[in-house]
A tleap script that builds the chain and sets N, CA, C and O, in Angstrom:
source leaprc.protein.ff14SB
mol = sequence {
  NGLN VAL GLN LEU VAL GLU SER GLY GLY GLY
  LEU ALA GLN PRO GLY GLY SER LEU ARG LEU
  SER CYS ALA THR ARG GLY VAL VAL TYR GLN
  VAL PHE THR MET ASN TRP TYR ARG GLU ALA
  GLN GLY LYS GLN ARG GLU LEU VAL ALA SER
  ILE GLU SER ASP GLY ARG ALA LYS TYR VAL
  ASP SER VAL LYS GLY ARG PHE THR ILE SER
  ILE ASP ASN ASP LYS ARG THR VAL ASP LEU
  GLN MET ASP GLY LEU LYS VAL GLU ASP THR
  ALA ILE TYR TYR CYS ASN VAL LYS GLY HIE
  ASN THR GLY SER ASN TYR TRP GLY GLN GLY
  THR GLN VAL THR VAL SER CSER
}
set mol.1.N position { 0.841 -1.181 0.000 }
set mol.1.CA position { 0.000 0.000 0.000 }
set mol.1.C position { 0.883 1.239 0.000 }
set mol.1.O position { 1.846 1.327 0.762 }
set mol.2.N position { 0.547 2.198 -0.863 }
set mol.2.CA position { 1.332 3.425 -0.977 }
set mol.2.C position { 0.902 4.419 0.090 }
set mol.2.O position { -0.288 4.667 0.287 }
set mol.3.N position { 1.891 4.983 0.774 }
set mol.3.CA position { 1.636 6.044 1.738 }
set mol.3.C position { 2.632 7.173 1.497 }
set mol.3.O position { 3.819 6.940 1.268 }
set mol.4.N position { 2.125 8.393 1.554 }
set mol.4.CA position { 2.948 9.584 1.368 }
set mol.4.C position { 2.705 10.525 2.542 }
set mol.4.O position { 1.559 10.843 2.860 }
set mol.5.N position { 3.780 10.968 3.183 }
set mol.5.CA position { 3.646 11.871 4.332 }
set mol.5.C position { 4.604 13.038 4.148 }
set mol.5.O position { 5.822 12.858 4.128 }
set mol.6.N position { 4.036 14.253 4.012 }
set mol.6.CA position { 4.853 15.454 3.823 }
set mol.6.C position { 5.265 16.047 5.165 }
set mol.6.O position { 4.579 15.892 6.175 }
set mol.7.N position { 6.402 16.727 5.145 }
set mol.7.CA position { 6.855 17.498 6.300 }
set mol.7.C position { 7.717 18.642 5.805 }
set mol.7.O position { 8.142 18.666 4.650 }
set mol.8.N position { 7.969 19.592 6.695 }
set mol.8.CA position { 8.894 20.669 6.374 }
set mol.8.C position { 8.269 21.993 6.022 }
set mol.8.O position { 8.983 22.966 5.785 }
set mol.9.N position { 6.965 22.056 5.980 }
set mol.9.CA position { 6.331 23.337 5.693 }
set mol.9.C position { 6.469 24.294 6.865 }
set mol.9.O position { 6.985 23.934 7.922 }
set mol.10.N position { 6.002 25.516 6.661 }
set mol.10.CA position { 6.063 26.498 7.730 }
set mol.10.C position { 6.073 27.905 7.187 }
set mol.10.O position { 5.617 28.165 6.074 }
set mol.11.N position { 6.595 28.805 7.984 }
set mol.11.CA position { 6.633 30.220 7.646 }
set mol.11.C position { 8.051 30.623 7.258 }
set mol.11.O position { 9.015 30.269 7.937 }
set mol.12.N position { 8.168 31.356 6.173 }
set mol.12.CA position { 9.458 31.869 5.739 }
set mol.12.C position { 9.290 33.306 5.274 }
set mol.12.O position { 8.205 33.718 4.863 }
set mol.13.N position { 10.363 34.052 5.343 }
set mol.13.CA position { 10.348 35.424 4.835 }
set mol.13.C position { 10.656 35.431 3.346 }
set mol.13.O position { 11.297 34.506 2.849 }
set mol.14.N position { 10.218 36.439 2.634 }
set mol.14.CA position { 10.599 36.550 1.228 }
set mol.14.C position { 12.116 36.485 1.069 }
set mol.14.O position { 12.860 37.138 1.800 }
set mol.15.N position { 12.552 35.697 0.113 }
set mol.15.CA position { 13.975 35.488 -0.092 }
set mol.15.C position { 14.544 34.336 0.715 }
set mol.15.O position { 15.694 33.944 0.518 }
set mol.16.N position { 13.754 33.799 1.614 }
set mol.16.CA position { 14.214 32.708 2.456 }
set mol.16.C position { 14.090 31.348 1.803 }
set mol.16.O position { 13.786 31.236 0.616 }
set mol.17.N position { 14.334 30.304 2.606 }
set mol.17.CA position { 14.343 28.935 2.106 }
set mol.17.C position { 13.547 28.019 3.026 }
set mol.17.O position { 13.450 28.237 4.234 }
set mol.18.N position { 12.987 26.992 2.412 }
set mol.18.CA position { 12.371 25.888 3.128 }
set mol.18.C position { 12.659 24.612 2.362 }
set mol.18.O position { 12.866 24.636 1.148 }
set mol.19.N position { 12.672 23.511 3.068 }
set mol.19.CA position { 12.860 22.216 2.424 }
set mol.19.C position { 11.702 21.318 2.809 }
set mol.19.O position { 11.484 21.032 3.986 }
set mol.20.N position { 10.962 20.875 1.802 }
set mol.20.CA position { 9.864 19.944 2.024 }
set mol.20.C position { 10.357 18.527 1.781 }
set mol.20.O position { 11.197 18.283 0.915 }
set mol.21.N position { 9.826 17.608 2.553 }
set mol.21.CA position { 10.198 16.211 2.394 }
set mol.21.C position { 8.932 15.362 2.338 }
set mol.21.O position { 7.983 15.595 3.086 }
set mol.22.N position { 8.927 14.393 1.461 }
set mol.22.CA position { 7.804 13.474 1.324 }
set mol.22.C position { 8.322 12.060 1.607 }
set mol.22.O position { 9.042 11.476 0.797 }
set mol.23.N position { 7.949 11.532 2.752 }
set mol.23.CA position { 8.328 10.164 3.088 }
set mol.23.C position { 7.412 9.202 2.343 }
set mol.23.O position { 6.187 9.278 2.444 }
set mol.24.N position { 8.026 8.307 1.600 }
set mol.24.CA position { 7.236 7.398 0.765 }
set mol.24.C position { 7.314 5.975 1.298 }
set mol.24.O position { 8.366 5.514 1.740 }
set mol.25.N position { 6.199 5.303 1.247 }
set mol.25.CA position { 6.143 3.894 1.640 }
set mol.25.C position { 5.383 3.152 0.545 }
set mol.25.O position { 4.314 3.586 0.115 }
set mol.26.N position { 5.942 2.036 0.101 }
set mol.26.CA position { 5.264 1.243 -0.917 }
set mol.26.C position { 5.408 1.787 -2.320 }
set mol.26.O position { 4.679 1.375 -3.222 }
set mol.27.N position { 6.347 2.715 -2.523 }
set mol.27.CA position { 6.540 3.323 -3.844 }
set mol.27.C position { 7.790 2.754 -4.492 }
set mol.27.O position { 8.892 2.877 -3.956 }
set mol.28.N position { 7.613 2.136 -5.641 }
set mol.28.CA position { 8.743 1.672 -6.445 }
set mol.28.C position { 9.066 2.793 -7.420 }
set mol.28.O position { 8.344 2.991 -8.397 }
set mol.29.N position { 10.125 3.515 -7.169 }
set mol.29.CA position { 10.398 4.745 -7.906 }
set mol.29.C position { 10.504 4.520 -9.417 }
set mol.29.O position { 10.211 5.421 -10.203 }
set mol.30.N position { 10.921 3.321 -9.819 }
set mol.30.CA position { 11.134 3.104 -11.255 }
set mol.30.C position { 9.834 3.093 -12.049 }
set mol.30.O position { 9.863 3.284 -13.265 }
set mol.31.N position { 8.699 2.875 -11.400 }
set mol.31.CA position { 7.442 2.790 -12.144 }
set mol.31.C position { 6.511 3.954 -11.835 }
set mol.31.O position { 5.348 3.951 -12.239 }
set mol.32.N position { 7.026 4.950 -11.116 }
set mol.32.CA position { 6.222 6.119 -10.795 }
set mol.32.C position { 6.939 7.392 -11.212 }
set mol.32.O position { 8.167 7.438 -11.275 }
set mol.33.N position { 6.160 8.416 -11.492 }
set mol.33.CA position { 6.662 9.788 -11.559 }
set mol.33.C position { 6.320 10.437 -10.225 }
set mol.33.O position { 5.182 10.363 -9.760 }
set mol.34.N position { 7.321 11.077 -9.613 }
set mol.34.CA position { 7.130 11.718 -8.318 }
set mol.34.C position { 6.948 13.218 -8.520 }
set mol.34.O position { 7.731 13.856 -9.223 }
set mol.35.N position { 5.926 13.766 -7.907 }
set mol.35.CA position { 5.551 15.151 -8.151 }
set mol.35.C position { 5.334 15.930 -6.854 }
set mol.35.O position { 4.999 15.365 -5.813 }
set mol.36.N position { 5.533 17.234 -6.950 }
set mol.36.CA position { 5.066 18.170 -5.940 }
set mol.36.C position { 4.080 19.123 -6.620 }
set mol.36.O position { 4.394 19.749 -7.632 }
set mol.37.N position { 2.895 19.212 -6.044 }
set mol.37.CA position { 1.873 20.162 -6.485 }
set mol.37.C position { 1.689 21.212 -5.392 }
set mol.37.O position { 2.134 21.037 -4.257 }
set mol.38.N position { 1.033 22.293 -5.756 }
set mol.38.CA position { 0.635 23.275 -4.739 }
set mol.38.C position { -0.732 23.852 -5.093 }
set mol.38.O position { -1.135 23.919 -6.254 }
set mol.39.N position { -1.410 24.256 -4.052 }
set mol.39.CA position { -2.735 24.857 -4.232 }
set mol.39.C position { -2.811 26.095 -3.354 }
set mol.39.O position { -2.845 26.010 -2.127 }
set mol.40.N position { -2.836 27.241 -4.010 }
set mol.40.CA position { -2.993 28.512 -3.296 }
set mol.40.C position { -4.479 28.799 -3.121 }
set mol.40.O position { -5.318 28.312 -3.879 }
set mol.41.N position { -4.780 29.589 -2.118 }
set mol.41.CA position { -6.174 29.903 -1.820 }
set mol.41.C position { -6.844 30.540 -3.027 }
set mol.41.O position { -6.351 31.529 -3.571 }
set mol.42.N position { -7.966 29.972 -3.441 }
set mol.42.CA position { -8.709 30.527 -4.556 }
set mol.42.C position { -8.171 30.177 -5.929 }
set mol.42.O position { -8.677 30.664 -6.940 }
set mol.43.N position { -7.138 29.328 -5.971 }
set mol.43.CA position { -6.543 28.954 -7.257 }
set mol.43.C position { -6.579 27.450 -7.442 }
set mol.43.O position { -6.745 26.689 -6.489 }
set mol.44.N position { -6.420 27.043 -8.690 }
set mol.44.CA position { -6.378 25.609 -8.982 }
set mol.44.C position { -5.051 25.000 -8.558 }
set mol.44.O position { -4.022 25.673 -8.527 }
set mol.45.N position { -5.093 23.744 -8.239 }
set mol.45.CA position { -3.861 23.031 -7.897 }
set mol.45.C position { -2.977 22.975 -9.135 }
set mol.45.O position { -3.450 22.675 -10.231 }
set mol.46.N position { -1.683 23.265 -8.955 }
set mol.46.CA position { -0.767 23.261 -10.085 }
set mol.46.C position { 0.441 22.377 -9.788 }
set mol.46.O position { 0.884 22.237 -8.648 }
set mol.47.N position { 0.951 21.788 -10.868 }
set mol.47.CA position { 2.158 20.971 -10.768 }
set mol.47.C position { 3.368 21.900 -10.665 }
set mol.47.O position { 3.577 22.752 -11.529 }
set mol.48.N position { 4.155 21.734 -9.616 }
set mol.48.CA position { 5.322 22.576 -9.377 }
set mol.48.C position { 6.581 21.927 -9.934 }
set mol.48.O position { 7.368 22.575 -10.625 }
set mol.49.N position { 6.768 20.651 -9.632 }
set mol.49.CA position { 7.986 19.960 -10.051 }
set mol.49.C position { 7.713 18.469 -10.102 }
set mol.49.O position { 6.882 17.949 -9.358 }
set mol.50.N position { 8.422 17.791 -10.990 }
set mol.50.CA position { 8.306 16.337 -11.089 }
set mol.50.C position { 9.678 15.748 -11.334 }
set mol.50.O position { 10.575 16.422 -11.841 }
set mol.51.N position { 9.838 14.476 -10.970 }
set mol.51.CA position { 11.122 13.805 -11.143 }
set mol.51.C position { 10.895 12.329 -11.414 }
set mol.51.O position { 9.982 11.708 -10.870 }
set mol.52.N position { 11.756 11.783 -12.276 }
set mol.52.CA position { 11.750 10.351 -12.542 }
set mol.52.C position { 12.879 9.688 -11.751 }
set mol.52.O position { 13.744 10.374 -11.206 }
set mol.53.N position { 12.870 8.369 -11.690 }
set mol.53.CA position { 13.862 7.654 -10.890 }
set mol.53.C position { 15.284 7.852 -11.407 }
set mol.53.O position { 16.247 7.689 -10.658 }
set mol.54.N position { 15.420 8.207 -12.703 }
set mol.54.CA position { 16.764 8.438 -13.237 }
set mol.54.C position { 17.245 9.864 -13.027 }
set mol.54.O position { 18.321 10.239 -13.492 }
set mol.55.N position { 16.438 10.664 -12.318 }
set mol.55.CA position { 16.844 12.020 -11.982 }
set mol.55.C position { 16.333 13.111 -12.903 }
set mol.55.O position { 16.514 14.295 -12.619 }
set mol.56.N position { 15.702 12.734 -13.992 }
set mol.56.CA position { 15.168 13.760 -14.900 }
set mol.56.C position { 14.070 14.533 -14.178 }
set mol.56.O position { 13.135 13.955 -13.624 }
set mol.57.N position { 14.214 15.869 -14.201 }
set mol.57.CA position { 13.282 16.719 -13.455 }
set mol.57.C position { 12.699 17.803 -14.358 }
set mol.57.O position { 13.324 18.247 -15.322 }
set mol.58.N position { 11.502 18.205 -14.017 }
set mol.58.CA position { 10.837 19.302 -14.726 }
set mol.58.C position { 10.247 20.258 -13.696 }
set mol.58.O position { 9.899 19.857 -12.585 }
set mol.59.N position { 10.141 21.524 -14.080 }
set mol.59.CA position { 9.628 22.546 -13.173 }
set mol.59.C position { 8.663 23.471 -13.911 }
set mol.59.O position { 8.799 23.699 -15.113 }
set mol.60.N position { 7.703 23.992 -13.184 }
set mol.60.CA position { 6.881 25.050 -13.734 }
set mol.60.C position { 7.751 26.293 -13.862 }
set mol.60.O position { 8.663 26.499 -13.061 }
set mol.61.N position { 7.479 27.109 -14.847 }
set mol.61.CA position { 8.354 28.255 -15.142 }
set mol.61.C position { 8.546 29.165 -13.929 }
set mol.61.O position { 9.631 29.716 -13.741 }
set mol.62.N position { 7.522 29.329 -13.114 }
set mol.62.CA position { 7.588 30.288 -12.012 }
set mol.62.C position { 8.574 29.892 -10.917 }
set mol.62.O position { 8.934 30.732 -10.092 }
set mol.63.N position { 9.021 28.636 -10.886 }
set mol.63.CA position { 9.954 28.218 -9.835 }
set mol.63.C position { 11.320 27.808 -10.382 }
set mol.63.O position { 12.220 27.473 -9.612 }
set mol.64.N position { 11.476 27.832 -11.689 }
set mol.64.CA position { 12.761 27.416 -12.279 }
set mol.64.C position { 13.889 28.277 -11.738 }
set mol.64.O position { 13.778 29.501 -11.670 }
set mol.65.N position { 14.977 27.619 -11.355 }
set mol.65.CA position { 16.128 28.332 -10.812 }
set mol.65.C position { 16.023 28.600 -9.325 }
set mol.65.O position { 16.996 29.040 -8.712 }
set mol.66.N position { 14.869 28.348 -8.729 }
set mol.66.CA position { 14.683 28.586 -7.294 }
set mol.66.C position { 14.398 27.302 -6.531 }
set mol.66.O position { 14.842 27.147 -5.394 }
set mol.67.N position { 13.665 26.384 -7.143 }
set mol.67.CA position { 13.282 25.134 -6.488 }
set mol.67.C position { 14.068 23.979 -7.093 }
set mol.67.O position { 14.404 23.993 -8.277 }
set mol.68.N position { 14.358 22.975 -6.261 }
set mol.68.CA position { 15.032 21.769 -6.729 }
set mol.68.C position { 14.352 20.550 -6.141 }
set mol.68.O position { 14.209 20.434 -4.924 }
set mol.69.N position { 13.933 19.641 -7.008 }
set mol.69.CA position { 13.331 18.388 -6.565 }
set mol.69.C position { 14.380 17.294 -6.625 }
set mol.69.O position { 15.212 17.270 -7.532 }
set mol.70.N position { 14.340 16.381 -5.647 }
set mol.70.CA position { 15.337 15.323 -5.608 }
set mol.70.C position { 14.768 14.091 -4.923 }
set mol.70.O position { 13.776 14.162 -4.197 }
set mol.71.N position { 15.414 12.968 -5.168 }
set mol.71.CA position { 15.054 11.699 -4.524 }
set mol.71.C position { 16.207 11.273 -3.627 }
set mol.71.O position { 17.363 11.263 -4.050 }
set mol.72.N position { 15.888 10.925 -2.392 }
set mol.72.CA position { 16.877 10.358 -1.480 }
set mol.72.C position { 16.533 8.876 -1.335 }
set mol.72.O position { 15.616 8.503 -0.604 }
set mol.73.N position { 17.282 8.050 -2.039 }
set mol.73.CA position { 16.960 6.620 -2.046 }
set mol.73.C position { 17.211 5.960 -0.684 }
set mol.73.O position { 16.537 4.993 -0.328 }
set mol.74.N position { 18.171 6.477 0.066 }
set mol.74.CA position { 18.458 5.887 1.377 }
set mol.74.C position { 17.322 6.162 2.356 }
set mol.74.O position { 16.892 5.275 3.094 }
set mol.75.N position { 16.845 7.402 2.351 }
set mol.75.CA position { 15.779 7.779 3.268 }
set mol.75.C position { 14.394 7.490 2.713 }
set mol.75.O position { 13.401 7.561 3.436 }
set mol.76.N position { 14.331 7.163 1.426 }
set mol.76.CA position { 13.054 6.917 0.757 }
set mol.76.C position { 12.166 8.159 0.818 }
set mol.76.O position { 10.986 8.086 1.161 }
set mol.77.N position { 12.763 9.292 0.479 }
set mol.77.CA position { 12.002 10.538 0.453 }
set mol.77.C position { 12.150 11.228 -0.900 }
set mol.77.O position { 13.133 11.038 -1.616 }
set mol.78.N position { 11.151 12.028 -1.222 }
set mol.78.CA position { 11.201 12.930 -2.370 }
set mol.78.C position { 11.162 14.337 -1.795 }
set mol.78.O position { 10.193 14.716 -1.137 }
set mol.79.N position { 12.197 15.099 -2.036 }
set mol.79.CA position { 12.364 16.387 -1.380 }
set mol.79.C position { 12.207 17.544 -2.360 }
set mol.79.O position { 12.459 17.410 -3.557 }
set mol.80.N position { 11.788 18.670 -1.821 }
set mol.80.CA position { 11.683 19.898 -2.612 }
set mol.80.C position { 12.401 21.010 -1.862 }
set mol.80.O position { 11.907 21.513 -0.853 }
set mol.81.N position { 13.561 21.386 -2.362 }
set mol.81.CA position { 14.310 22.504 -1.787 }
set mol.81.C position { 13.808 23.785 -2.424 }
set mol.81.O position { 13.841 23.935 -3.645 }
set mol.82.N position { 13.346 24.704 -1.596 }
set mol.82.CA position { 12.776 25.951 -2.095 }
set mol.82.C position { 13.623 27.115 -1.607 }
set mol.82.O position { 13.667 27.397 -0.410 }
set mol.83.N position { 14.283 27.778 -2.514 }
set mol.83.CA position { 15.111 28.946 -2.211 }
set mol.83.C position { 14.516 30.173 -2.885 }
set mol.83.O position { 13.699 30.062 -3.799 }
set mol.84.N position { 14.931 31.330 -2.426 }
set mol.84.CA position { 14.420 32.561 -3.023 }
set mol.84.C position { 12.910 32.646 -2.991 }
set mol.84.O position { 12.277 33.041 -3.970 }
set mol.85.N position { 12.337 32.274 -1.861 }
set mol.85.CA position { 10.881 32.206 -1.758 }
set mol.85.C position { 10.244 33.575 -1.971 }
set mol.85.O position { 10.791 34.611 -1.596 }
set mol.86.N position { 9.067 33.534 -2.586 }
set mol.86.CA position { 8.285 34.737 -2.853 }
set mol.86.C position { 6.920 34.601 -2.184 }
set mol.86.O position { 6.463 33.496 -1.889 }
set mol.87.N position { 6.295 35.720 -1.956 }
set mol.87.CA position { 4.968 35.706 -1.336 }
set mol.87.C position { 4.014 34.826 -2.142 }
set mol.87.O position { 3.173 34.129 -1.575 }
set mol.88.N position { 4.152 34.863 -3.452 }
set mol.88.CA position { 3.258 34.083 -4.314 }
set mol.88.C position { 3.511 32.581 -4.259 }
set mol.88.O position { 2.767 31.814 -4.871 }
set mol.89.N position { 4.541 32.143 -3.540 }
set mol.89.CA position { 4.762 30.706 -3.328 }
set mol.89.C position { 3.895 30.170 -2.185 }
set mol.89.O position { 3.848 28.963 -1.950 }
set mol.90.N position { 3.221 31.060 -1.488 }
set mol.90.CA position { 2.344 30.643 -0.395 }
set mol.90.C position { 1.248 29.722 -0.907 }
set mol.90.O position { 0.497 30.079 -1.815 }
set mol.91.N position { 1.163 28.530 -0.317 }
set mol.91.CA position { 0.187 27.539 -0.765 }
set mol.91.C position { 0.288 26.306 0.128 }
set mol.91.O position { 1.195 26.182 0.950 }
set mol.92.N position { -0.661 25.408 -0.056 }
set mol.92.CA position { -0.511 24.067 0.505 }
set mol.92.C position { 0.210 23.236 -0.542 }
set mol.92.O position { -0.197 23.203 -1.703 }
set mol.93.N position { 1.268 22.570 -0.137 }
set mol.93.CA position { 2.076 21.759 -1.051 }
set mol.93.C position { 1.758 20.278 -0.816 }
set mol.93.O position { 1.711 19.796 0.316 }
set mol.94.N position { 1.543 19.585 -1.929 }
set mol.94.CA position { 1.159 18.172 -1.881 }
set mol.94.C position { 2.177 17.305 -2.609 }
set mol.94.O position { 2.615 17.624 -3.715 }
set mol.95.N position { 2.534 16.224 -1.978 }
set mol.95.CA position { 3.334 15.203 -2.627 }
set mol.95.C position { 2.393 14.272 -3.395 }
set mol.95.O position { 1.302 13.949 -2.925 }
set mol.96.N position { 2.829 13.851 -4.574 }
set mol.96.CA position { 1.987 13.003 -5.434 }
set mol.96.C position { 2.871 12.031 -6.196 }
set mol.96.O position { 3.977 12.377 -6.611 }
set mol.97.N position { 2.382 10.823 -6.378 }
set mol.97.CA position { 3.068 9.870 -7.261 }
set mol.97.C position { 2.049 9.314 -8.246 }
set mol.97.O position { 0.917 8.994 -7.883 }
set mol.98.N position { 2.471 9.208 -9.484 }
set mol.98.CA position { 1.609 8.673 -10.543 }
set mol.98.C position { 2.310 7.499 -11.221 }
set mol.98.O position { 3.474 7.596 -11.610 }
set mol.99.N position { 1.584 6.391 -11.356 }
set mol.99.CA position { 2.130 5.241 -12.043 }
set mol.99.C position { 2.268 5.521 -13.532 }
set mol.99.O position { 1.407 6.169 -14.126 }
set mol.100.N position { 3.344 5.037 -14.136 }
set mol.100.CA position { 3.597 5.329 -15.545 }
set mol.100.C position { 2.514 4.776 -16.453 }
set mol.100.O position { 2.057 5.468 -17.363 }
set mol.101.N position { 2.103 3.556 -16.223 }
set mol.101.CA position { 1.173 2.920 -17.154 }
set mol.101.C position { -0.036 2.297 -16.472 }
set mol.101.O position { -0.820 1.592 -17.108 }
set mol.102.N position { -0.186 2.555 -15.185 }
set mol.102.CA position { -1.238 1.882 -14.433 }
set mol.102.C position { -2.413 2.779 -14.098 }
set mol.102.O position { -3.477 2.292 -13.714 }
set mol.103.N position { -2.238 4.063 -14.237 }
set mol.103.CA position { -3.277 4.987 -13.801 }
set mol.103.C position { -3.294 5.215 -12.307 }
set mol.103.O position { -4.151 5.940 -11.802 }
set mol.104.N position { -2.368 4.612 -11.593 }
set mol.104.CA position { -2.298 4.810 -10.146 }
set mol.104.C position { -1.945 6.252 -9.836 }
set mol.104.O position { -1.126 6.864 -10.521 }
set mol.105.N position { -2.567 6.786 -8.806 }
set mol.105.CA position { -2.391 8.199 -8.476 }
set mol.105.C position { -2.600 8.352 -6.969 }
set mol.105.O position { -3.700 8.132 -6.462 }
set mol.106.N position { -1.534 8.729 -6.258 }
set mol.106.CA position { -1.611 8.820 -4.809 }
set mol.106.C position { -1.190 10.209 -4.342 }
set mol.106.O position { -0.335 10.856 -4.947 }
set mol.107.N position { -1.822 10.657 -3.229 }
set mol.107.CA position { -1.562 11.991 -2.691 }
set mol.107.C position { -1.221 11.924 -1.209 }
set mol.107.O position { -1.721 11.077 -0.469 }
set mol.108.N position { -0.359 12.841 -0.803 }
set mol.108.CA position { -0.147 13.058 0.611 }
set mol.108.C position { -1.208 13.998 1.152 }
set mol.108.O position { -2.101 14.435 0.427 }
set mol.109.N position { -1.095 14.303 2.442 }
set mol.109.CA position { -2.114 15.125 3.096 }
set mol.109.C position { -1.883 16.619 2.920 }
set mol.109.O position { -2.778 17.418 3.195 }
set mol.110.N position { -0.712 17.000 2.473 }
set mol.110.CA position { -0.401 18.404 2.240 }
set mol.110.C position { 0.314 19.043 3.417 }
set mol.110.O position { 0.146 18.637 4.568 }
set mol.111.N position { 1.118 20.053 3.102 }
set mol.111.CA position { 1.800 20.827 4.133 }
set mol.111.C position { 1.760 22.298 3.744 }
set mol.111.O position { 1.987 22.651 2.587 }
set mol.112.N position { 1.470 23.147 4.716 }
set mol.112.CA position { 1.294 24.579 4.449 }
set mol.112.C position { 2.646 25.278 4.370 }
set mol.112.O position { 3.504 25.105 5.235 }
set mol.113.N position { 2.813 26.060 3.328 }
set mol.113.CA position { 3.973 26.949 3.190 }
set mol.113.C position { 3.445 28.380 3.113 }
set mol.113.O position { 2.620 28.705 2.259 }
set mol.114.N position { 3.928 29.223 4.011 }
set mol.114.CA position { 3.523 30.627 4.032 }
set mol.114.C position { 4.768 31.496 3.925 }
set mol.114.O position { 5.702 31.366 4.716 }
set mol.115.N position { 4.766 32.377 2.946 }
set mol.115.CA position { 5.883 33.297 2.747 }
set mol.115.C position { 5.368 34.705 3.026 }
set mol.115.O position { 4.511 35.225 2.312 }
set mol.116.N position { 5.904 35.302 4.072 }
set mol.116.CA position { 5.404 36.615 4.496 }
set mol.116.C position { 6.464 37.325 5.299 }
set mol.116.O position { 7.263 36.703 5.999 }
set mol.117.N position { 6.459 38.650 5.186 }
set mol.117.CA position { 7.379 39.436 5.992 }
set mol.117.C position { 6.705 39.900 7.282 }
set mol.117.O position { 7.330 40.581 8.095 }
savepdb mol mol.pdb
quit
């Protein structure tokens, strides 16, 4: 059974950094795409970053050069390093994994990130 548990959210000042971590259980990285989404108040949930088991990563334009997604195989986590935070990064961030060919789609419970001075 797949389980995803996010941690690391909180309050940061503009220009600051936070690191989100998604502890994964039951996820075989080779057959899933690992994603971080976010949902700001009043807006649709958007894909922020995704990564494959071979390290190939993609980012939404608004976070390119500021956010880095990575897999820690030893800890079994998918992490999102967020630097140069902006007020508009404020949102609930969700960890997600999607099966390549199975239609499987799993979500974590979300973690709040607030960027404010």
